[in-house]
N, C-alpha and C positions, 0 to 999 in steps of 0.2 A: 574775516576767515584765515588769512595766512596765519595769526596767531595759534589760531587752533590745529592748523596743520603742523606746526612747527611743536606744539605741544604733543600731537598725536606720535610725533616722529621721535621725539624725546621718550614716549612711553614706551614705544615698541623696542626701544633700544635698551630700556631698563628690563623689560620683559625678556629679551634675549640675554641679557647678563646675568640674570636669575637662572635660566636655562642652561646658558654656557658654564656657569661656575659649578652647578651640581655634575655637568658633564665633565668639566675637566678634573673633577674630584671623583669620577667614577664614583657616583651615588645617587641616590633619588633625592629629591626636593625635599626639603623640610617642610613641617605643617606651615611655618613661618613665611616661609617661601611660595608655597602655593597660595597662601591667603594674599600674599602681596601681589602674585602674578594675576590671581582672579580680579582683584581690586584694579590693577592695570588694566587688564582687557576690558572691564567693565567701562571704566573711563574712555577708553578707546573706542569703544561702541557707542558709547553717548557722544562723543565728538562725530563720529561718522553719521550718525542719526542727525544731529546738529546741521552739519555741513550738507545731508540732502535734503533735509526740510529747506535750510536758505537756497539750495539751488532750485527748487521747486518752486520757491516764491518767485525768484529771478525769472525763470521760465514764464510763470503767469504774467509778470509785469512786462515781459517782452510782446507776450500775445496782446496784451492790452494795450501797449503802443500801436501796434499793427494794426488792431481793429478800430483805433482812433484814428488813424491814417486813412484807412478806407472809408470810414464815416465821413471824413472831411471832404472826401475827393467829390 
């Protein structure tokens, strides 16, 4: 998960760079920049979904362990 969080952070920085460059140049983003931004945001969303799924699985595993402990008592 650490690698995914690092990748997500890198992507966020790239997205900010796209917006900040256009802003610094006092212009709208180009079509290419918009496409890059959209691709970056999609990948960030995919990473967030993957992390969320992993967390759900981890929570389920924790619940299973608690249930097993109660059963063995």
